[in-house]
DSSP file (Angstrom, degrees, kcal/mol; ACC not computed):
  #  RESIDUE AA STRUCTURE BP1 BP2  ACC     N-H-->O    O-->H-N    N-H-->O    O-->H-N    TCO  KAPPA ALPHA  PHI   PSI    X-CA   Y-CA   Z-CA
    1    1 A M     >        0   0    0      0, 0.0     4,-1.9     0, 0.0     3,-0.0   0.000 360.0 360.0 360.0 -41.4    0.0    0.0    0.0
    2    2 A Q  H  >  +     0   0    0      1,-0.2     4,-1.6     2,-0.2     5,-0.2   0.901 360.0  50.0 -58.3 -47.3    2.9    2.3    0.9
    3    3 A V  H  > S+     0   0    0      1,-0.2     4,-2.0     2,-0.2    -1,-0.2   0.845 107.0  54.5 -69.1 -31.7    4.7    1.8   -2.4
    4    4 A D  H  > S+     0   0    0      1,-0.2     4,-3.1     2,-0.2     5,-0.2   0.927 104.4  55.8 -68.0 -43.8    1.6    2.4   -4.5
    5    5 A F  H  X S+     0   0    0     -4,-1.9     4,-1.5     1,-0.2    -1,-0.2   0.882 112.2  39.9 -60.9 -39.1    1.1    5.8   -2.8
    6    6 A F  H  X S+     0   0    0     -4,-1.6     4,-3.0     2,-0.2     5,-0.2   0.844 112.9  57.5 -77.2 -31.2    4.7    7.1   -3.7
    7    7 A E  H  X S+     0   0    0     -4,-2.0     4,-2.1     1,-0.2    -2,-0.2   0.955 110.7  42.2 -61.1 -47.3    4.5    5.6   -7.1
    8    8 A T  H  X S+     0   0    0     -4,-3.1     4,-1.9     1,-0.2    -1,-0.2   0.834 112.4  53.0 -68.2 -28.9    1.4    7.5   -7.8
    9    9 A L  H  X S+     0   0    0     -4,-1.5     4,-2.4    -5,-0.2    -1,-0.2   0.900 110.8  48.7 -69.6 -39.4    2.8   10.6   -6.3
   10   10 A G  H  X S+     0   0    0     -4,-3.0     4,-2.3     1,-0.2    -2,-0.2   0.873 110.3  50.2 -65.8 -35.6    5.9   10.3   -8.5
   11   11 A Q  H  X S+     0   0    0     -4,-2.1     4,-2.7    -5,-0.2    -1,-0.2   0.893 112.1  48.3 -70.8 -39.7    3.8    9.8  -11.6
   12   12 A M  H  X S+     0   0    0     -4,-1.9     4,-2.0     2,-0.2    -2,-0.2   0.913 113.8  45.2 -66.0 -42.0    1.7   12.9  -10.8
   13   13 A L  H  X S+     0   0    0     -4,-2.4     4,-2.1     2,-0.2    -2,-0.2   0.869 113.3  51.1 -71.0 -33.6    4.7   15.0  -10.1
   14   14 A G  H  X S+     0   0    0     -4,-2.3     4,-3.1     2,-0.2    -2,-0.2   0.930 110.5  49.2 -65.6 -45.3    6.4   13.6  -13.3
   15   15 A S  H  X S+     0   0    0     -4,-2.7     4,-2.1     1,-0.2    -2,-0.2   0.857 109.7  52.3 -66.2 -33.2    3.3   14.5  -15.3
   16   16 A L  H  X S+     0   0    0     -4,-2.0     4,-1.7     2,-0.2    -1,-0.2   0.919 111.7  45.2 -59.3 -46.3    3.2   18.0  -13.9
   17   17 A I  H  X S+     0   0    0     -4,-2.1     4,-2.6     1,-0.2     3,-0.4   0.963 112.0  52.6 -70.0 -50.4    6.9   18.6  -14.8
   18   18 A R  H  X S+     0   0    0     -4,-3.1     4,-2.8     1,-0.2     5,-0.2   0.888 107.5  51.2 -46.0 -45.6    6.2   17.1  -18.2
   19   19 A F  H  X S+     0   0    0     -4,-2.1     4,-2.0     1,-0.2    -1,-0.2   0.865 111.3  48.3 -63.2 -36.0    3.3   19.4  -18.8
   20   20 A I  H  X S+     0   0    0     -4,-1.7     4,-2.0    -3,-0.4    -2,-0.2   0.921 111.5  48.3 -69.6 -41.9    5.4   22.5  -17.8
   21   21 A V  H  X S+     0   0    0     -4,-2.6     4,-2.9     1,-0.2    -2,-0.2   0.938 112.8  47.9 -70.3 -41.6    8.3   21.6  -20.0
   22   22 A D  H  X S+     0   0    0     -4,-2.8     4,-2.1    -5,-0.3    -1,-0.2   0.927 112.8  50.7 -67.2 -37.8    5.9   20.9  -23.1
   23   23 A S  H  X S+     0   0    0     -4,-2.0     4,-1.8    -5,-0.2    -1,-0.2   0.875 112.3  44.8 -64.4 -38.5    4.2   24.3  -22.4
   24   24 A L  H  X S+     0   0    0     -4,-2.0     4,-2.7     2,-0.2     5,-0.2   0.893 112.5  53.5 -70.6 -39.1    7.6   26.2  -22.2
   25   25 A D  H  X S+     0   0    0     -4,-2.9     4,-2.0     1,-0.2    -2,-0.2   0.934 110.3  46.6 -59.3 -43.9    8.6   24.3  -25.4
   26   26 A W  H  X S+     0   0    0     -4,-2.1     4,-1.5     2,-0.2    -1,-0.2   0.850 112.6  49.5 -59.8 -41.8    5.5   25.5  -27.2
   27   27 A L  H  X S+     0   0    0     -4,-1.8     4,-1.6     2,-0.2    -2,-0.2   0.913 113.2  46.2 -74.4 -41.2    5.9   29.1  -26.0
   28   28 A F  H  X S+     0   0    0     -4,-2.7     4,-2.0     1,-0.2    -2,-0.2   0.817 112.1  50.2 -66.1 -33.8    9.6   29.2  -27.1
   29   29 A S  H  X S+     0   0    0     -4,-2.0     4,-2.3    -5,-0.2    -1,-0.2   0.790 106.1  54.5 -76.7 -30.6    8.9   27.7  -30.3
   30   30 A L  H  X S+     0   0    0     -4,-1.5     4,-1.7    -5,-0.2    -2,-0.2   0.890 111.0  47.2 -68.0 -36.4    6.1   30.1  -31.0
   31   31 A F  H  X S+     0   0    0     -4,-1.6     4,-2.6     2,-0.2    -2,-0.2   0.883 110.5  51.9 -57.1 -45.6    8.5   33.0  -30.4
   32   32 A A  H  X S+     0   0    0     -4,-2.0     4,-2.4     2,-0.2    -2,-0.2   0.895 110.7  47.6 -62.2 -42.0   11.2   31.4  -32.5
   33   33 A V  H  X S+     0   0    0     -4,-2.3     4,-2.5     2,-0.2    -1,-0.2   0.877 110.6  51.3 -69.5 -35.9    8.7   31.0  -35.5
   34   34 A A  H  X S+     0   0    0     -4,-1.7     4,-2.2    -5,-0.2    -2,-0.2   0.943 112.6  46.5 -71.0 -38.9    7.5   34.6  -35.1
   35   35 A G  H  X S+     0   0    0     -4,-2.6     4,-2.6     2,-0.2     5,-0.2   0.885 110.6  52.3 -63.5 -38.0   11.1   35.9  -35.2
   36   36 A H  H  X S+     0   0    0     -4,-2.4     4,-2.2     2,-0.2    -1,-0.2   0.915 110.8  47.2 -66.7 -39.5   12.0   33.8  -38.1
   37   37 A N  H  X S+     0   0    0     -4,-2.5     4,-2.4     2,-0.2     5,-0.2   0.869 112.3  51.6 -71.0 -31.5    8.9   35.1  -40.1
   38   38 A F  H  X S+     0   0    0     -4,-2.2     4,-2.5     1,-0.2     5,-0.2   0.970 109.7  47.0 -71.1 -44.5    9.8   38.7  -39.1
   39   39 A V  H  X S+     0   0    0     -4,-2.6     4,-2.5     1,-0.2     5,-0.3   0.916 114.6  47.8 -56.4 -43.2   13.3   38.4  -40.2
   40   40 A D  H  X S+     0   0    0     -4,-2.2     4,-2.5    -5,-0.2    -1,-0.2   0.929 113.7  47.5 -66.4 -38.2   12.1   36.8  -43.6
   41   41 A G  H  X S+     0   0    0     -4,-2.4     4,-1.8     1,-0.2     5,-0.2   0.888 113.5  48.2 -68.1 -38.5    9.5   39.5  -44.1
   42   42 A L  H  X S+     0   0    0     -4,-2.5     4,-1.7    -5,-0.2    -1,-0.2   0.929 112.9  46.9 -68.9 -43.6   11.9   42.2  -43.4
   43   43 A A  H  X>S+     0   0    0     -4,-2.5     5,-2.3    -5,-0.2     4,-1.2   0.876 114.5  47.4 -60.9 -42.6   14.6   40.7  -45.7
   44   44 A A  H  <5S+     0   0    0     -4,-2.5    -1,-0.2    -5,-0.3    -2,-0.2   0.800 110.0  51.7 -72.1 -22.1   12.1   40.3  -48.4
   45   45 A A  H  <5S+     0   0    0     -4,-1.8    -2,-0.2     1,-0.2    -1,-0.2   0.826 117.2  39.8 -80.5 -36.6   10.7   43.8  -48.0
   46   46 A L  H  <5S-     0   0    0     -4,-1.7    50,-0.3    -5,-0.2    -2,-0.2   0.582 108.8-123.1 -87.8 -11.0   14.2   45.4  -48.3
   47   47 A G  T  <5 +     0   0    0     -4,-1.2    49,-1.1     1,-0.3     2,-0.2   0.863  67.2 130.4  68.0  40.8   15.4   43.0  -51.0
   48   48 A M      < -     0   0    0     -5,-2.3    -1,-0.3    47,-0.2     2,-0.2  -0.735  64.2 -96.6-118.9 165.9   18.3   41.8  -49.0
   49   49 A D        -     0   0    0     45,-0.3     2,-1.3    -2,-0.2     5,-0.1  -0.535  36.0-118.5 -83.0 157.3   19.6   38.3  -48.1
   50   50 A R        +     0   0    0     -2,-0.2     2,-0.3     4,-0.1    -1,-0.1  -0.690  63.5 129.0 -96.3  94.7   18.5   36.8  -44.7
   51   51 A S     >  -     0   0    0     -2,-1.3     4,-1.7     1,-0.1     5,-0.2  -0.959  68.5-118.0-138.9 151.5   21.9   36.4  -42.9
   52   52 A I  H  > S+     0   0    0     -2,-0.3     4,-2.5     1,-0.2     5,-0.2   0.869 115.0  55.6 -65.7 -33.6   23.1   37.5  -39.5
   53   53 A L  H  > S+     0   0    0      1,-0.2     4,-2.1     2,-0.2    -1,-0.2   0.899 108.8  45.8 -66.8 -35.8   25.8   39.7  -41.1
   54   54 A N  H  > S+     0   0    0      2,-0.2     4,-2.0     1,-0.2    -1,-0.2   0.841 112.8  49.9 -79.0 -27.0   23.2   41.6  -43.2
   55   55 A I  H  X S+     0   0    0     -4,-1.7     4,-2.6     2,-0.2     5,-0.2   0.918 112.5  48.6 -70.7 -43.7   20.9   42.1  -40.2
   56   56 A A  H  X S+     0   0    0     -4,-2.5     4,-2.4     1,-0.2    -2,-0.2   0.910 112.5  48.2 -62.2 -38.7   23.9   43.4  -38.2
   57   57 A A  H  X S+     0   0    0     -4,-2.1     4,-2.2    -5,-0.2    -1,-0.2   0.919 109.8  51.9 -66.7 -42.5   24.8   45.7  -41.0
   58   58 A L  H  X S+     0   0    0     -4,-2.0     4,-2.2     1,-0.2    -2,-0.2   0.922 111.2  46.6 -64.0 -42.4   21.3   46.9  -41.3
   59   59 A I  H  X S+     0   0    0     -4,-2.6     4,-1.9     2,-0.2    -2,-0.2   0.898 112.7  50.7 -63.6 -39.6   21.2   47.7  -37.5
   60   60 A L  H  X S+     0   0    0     -4,-2.4     4,-1.6    -5,-0.2    -2,-0.2   0.847 110.3  50.8 -66.1 -36.0   24.6   49.4  -37.7
   61   61 A G  H  X S+     0   0    0     -4,-2.2     4,-2.3     2,-0.2    -2,-0.2   0.881 108.9  49.2 -74.5 -35.9   23.4   51.5  -40.6
   62   62 A L  H  X S+     0   0    0     -4,-2.2     4,-1.6     1,-0.2    -2,-0.2   0.815 109.0  52.5 -73.0 -27.9   20.3   52.6  -38.9
   63   63 A I  H  X S+     0   0    0     -4,-1.9     4,-1.9     2,-0.2    -1,-0.2   0.852 109.2  51.3 -73.2 -29.8   22.3   53.6  -35.8
   64   64 A L  H  X S+     0   0    0     -4,-1.6     4,-2.1     1,-0.2    -2,-0.2   0.943 109.6  50.4 -62.0 -46.7   24.6   55.7  -38.1
   65   65 A L  H  X S+     0   0    0     -4,-2.3     4,-1.8     1,-0.2    -1,-0.2   0.812 109.6  48.7 -68.6 -32.4   21.6   57.3  -39.6
   66   66 A V  H  X S+     0   0    0     -4,-1.6     4,-1.9     2,-0.2    -1,-0.2   0.880 110.7  51.5 -75.7 -33.3   20.2   58.2  -36.3
   67   67 A G  H  X S+     0   0    0     -4,-1.9     4,-1.9     2,-0.2    -2,-0.2   0.864 107.8  53.7 -66.5 -30.8   23.5   59.6  -35.2
   68   68 A A  H  X S+     0   0    0     -4,-2.1     4,-2.6     2,-0.2     5,-0.2   0.927 110.2  45.2 -64.4 -47.9   23.6   61.7  -38.4
   69   69 A F  H  X S+     0   0    0     -4,-1.8     4,-1.7     1,-0.2    -2,-0.2   0.859 112.1  52.2 -72.6 -25.6   20.2   63.2  -37.6
   70   70 A R  H  X S+     0   0    0     -4,-1.9     4,-1.4     2,-0.2    -1,-0.2   0.923 110.3  49.7 -63.0 -47.0   21.2   63.8  -33.9
   71   71 A A  H  <>S+     0   0    0     -4,-1.9     5,-2.9     1,-0.2     3,-0.3   0.900 110.5  49.6 -62.9 -42.6   24.4   65.6  -35.2
   72   72 A F  H ><5S+     0   0    0     -4,-2.6     3,-1.2     1,-0.2    -1,-0.2   0.885 109.4  50.9 -70.5 -37.6   22.2   67.7  -37.5
   73   73 A F  H 3<5S+     0   0    0     -4,-1.7    -1,-0.2     1,-0.3    -2,-0.2   0.772 108.6  51.8 -67.3 -25.6   19.9   68.6  -34.7
   74   74 A R  T 3<5S-     0   0    0     -4,-1.4    -1,-0.3    -3,-0.3    -2,-0.2   0.403 119.9-115.4 -88.9   1.6   23.0   69.6  -32.6
   75   75 A R  T < 5 +     0   0    0     -3,-1.2     2,-1.1     1,-0.2    -3,-0.2   0.782  69.8 143.5  65.6  28.7   24.0   71.8  -35.6
   76   76 A S     >< +     0   0    0     -5,-2.9     4,-2.3     1,-0.2     5,-0.3  -0.706  21.2 174.4 -88.1  81.1   27.1   69.7  -36.3
   77   77 A I  H  >  +     0   0    0     -2,-1.1     4,-2.3     1,-0.2     5,-0.2   0.891  68.6  48.3 -65.1 -47.4   27.0   69.9  -40.0
   78   78 A I  H  > S+     0   0    0      2,-0.2     4,-2.2     1,-0.2    -1,-0.2   0.924 115.1  43.5 -60.0 -46.9   30.3   68.2  -40.9
   79   79 A S  H  > S+     0   0    0      1,-0.2     4,-2.6     2,-0.2     5,-0.2   0.849 112.8  55.4 -73.8 -29.6   29.9   65.2  -38.6
   80   80 A G  H  X S+     0   0    0     -4,-2.3     4,-2.5    -9,-0.2    -1,-0.2   0.919 108.9  45.7 -57.0 -46.1   26.2   64.9  -39.7
   81   81 A I  H  X S+     0   0    0     -4,-2.3     4,-2.7    -5,-0.3    -2,-0.2   0.937 113.5  49.8 -66.8 -41.6   27.2   64.8  -43.4
   82   82 A I  H  X S+     0   0    0     -4,-2.2     4,-1.7     1,-0.2    -2,-0.2   0.916 115.3  43.6 -69.9 -40.0   30.0   62.2  -42.7
   83   83 A L  H  X S+     0   0    0     -4,-2.6     4,-2.2     2,-0.2    -1,-0.2   0.870 112.8  53.0 -65.7 -36.1   27.6   60.0  -40.7
   84   84 A L  H  X S+     0   0    0     -4,-2.5     4,-2.2    -5,-0.2     5,-0.2   0.891 110.8  45.9 -64.2 -42.1   24.9   60.5  -43.2
   85   85 A L  H  X S+     0   0    0     -4,-2.7     4,-2.1     2,-0.2    -1,-0.2   0.880 111.8  51.1 -74.9 -31.4   27.1   59.3  -46.0
   86   86 A L  H  X S+     0   0    0     -4,-1.7     4,-2.3    -5,-0.2    -2,-0.2   0.891 112.6  47.1 -62.1 -41.7   28.5   56.3  -44.1
   87   87 A A  H  X S+     0   0    0     -4,-2.2     4,-1.9     2,-0.2    -2,-0.2   0.857 114.3  44.4 -78.4 -33.0   25.0   55.2  -43.3
   88   88 A L  H  X S+     0   0    0     -4,-2.2     4,-2.1     2,-0.2    -1,-0.2   0.867 112.6  52.6 -76.9 -33.6   23.6   55.6  -46.7
   89   89 A W  H  X S+     0   0    0     -4,-2.1     4,-1.4    -5,-0.2    -2,-0.2   0.939 114.3  43.3 -62.7 -44.7   26.7   53.9  -48.2
   90   90 A L  H  X S+     0   0    0     -4,-2.3     4,-1.5     1,-0.2    -2,-0.2   0.919 115.6  46.6 -69.6 -43.5   26.2   50.9  -45.8
   91   91 A L  H  X S+     0   0    0     -4,-1.9     4,-1.9     1,-0.2    -1,-0.2   0.852 112.7  50.0 -69.2 -34.4   22.4   50.7  -46.3
   92   92 A S  H  < S+     0   0    0     -4,-2.1    -1,-0.2     1,-0.2    -2,-0.2   0.764 106.9  58.0 -77.2 -24.0   22.8   50.9  -50.1
   93   93 A F  H  < S+     0   0    0     -4,-1.4    -2,-0.2    -5,-0.2    -1,-0.2   0.869 114.9  32.6 -70.5 -38.3   25.4   48.2  -50.0
   94   94 A I  H  < S+     0   0    0     -4,-1.5     2,-0.7   -37,-0.1   -45,-0.3   0.746 106.4  76.7 -93.2 -22.0   23.2   45.6  -48.3
   95   95 A I     <        0   0    0     -4,-1.9   -47,-0.2    -5,-0.2   -48,-0.2  -0.762 360.0 360.0 -89.6 120.4   19.8   46.6  -49.9
   96   96 A N              0   0    0    -49,-1.1   -49,-0.1    -2,-0.7    -1,-0.1   0.500 360.0 360.0 -77.5 360.0   19.4   45.5  -53.5
């Protein structure tokens, strides 16, 4: 009688742990598919290849573009032009 109780308790605990693990697996796979679809859509809309290097270059180009606009708002025309040219050069290089 004592063995059956602990066996049942172990099965219930194992089922609970399995349910939690399966739920987390479903949740993380949902986020992974959403991220994959986002990157595919972004790459298709911009006409660029879907690689980690191109995504990193896109982020760097956007950071340079924001830096150029911030320089223009600070009335630093020379650094704004340099950052703008670098950003446009990088973005035109990766976008077909």
